[in-house]
C-alpha positions in Angstrom: -16.3 -15.6 -6.7 -17.3 -12.2 -8.0 -15.6 -8.8 -7.9 -17.2 -6.4 -5.4 -14.6 -3.7 -5.2 -12.0 -2.4 -7.7 -10.3 0.9 -7.0 -6.8 2.4 -7.2 -5.2 4.8 -4.8 -3.3 5.3 -1.6 -4.8 3.2 1.2 -3.2 4.9 4.3 -1.2 8.1 4.4 1.9 8.2 6.7 3.3 11.3 8.2 6.6 11.4 10.1 7.7 14.4 12.2 11.0 14.7 14.2 10.7 16.6 17.4 13.8 17.9 19.3 13.4 17.5 23.1 14.8 20.0 25.7 17.6 17.5 26.6 18.8 17.4 23.0 17.3 14.0 22.1 15.1 13.6 19.1 11.8 11.8 19.0 10.0 10.6 15.9 6.3 11.0 15.8 4.6 8.7 13.2 1.0 9.2 12.2 -1.2 7.0 10.0 -4.4 8.4 8.5 -6.8 6.2 6.5 -7.9 7.6 3.2 -11.3 7.5 1.5 -10.2 4.3 -0.3 -9.7 2.6 3.1 -13.2 3.7 4.3 -14.9 2.6 1.1 -13.2 -0.9 1.2 -14.1 -1.3 4.9 -17.8 -0.7 4.1 -17.9 -3.0 1.1 -16.3 -6.0 2.9 -18.1 -5.6 6.1 -19.6 -9.0 7.1 -18.4 -10.9 4.0 -16.0 -13.7 3.5 -13.4 -12.3 1.2 -10.0 -12.7 -0.5 -7.9 -9.6 -0.9 -5.1 -9.4 -3.4 -2.9 -6.2 -3.5 -0.8 -5.0 -6.3 1.8 -2.2 -6.0 1.4 0.3 -8.8 4.6 2.1 -8.2 5.6 5.4 -6.5 
């Protein structure tokens, strides 16, 4: 095994928006947006047999 990718950062950004409907109900819209880190990893691992280990760095 050899290391082919080593980066830190946010993988996917999440947005949450509460919308109030005409009848008074509330609807929560959730949106996920991949970051550059996600796109870089996707390109590096494409077509390879890999093992991914993820560490949380904190908030």
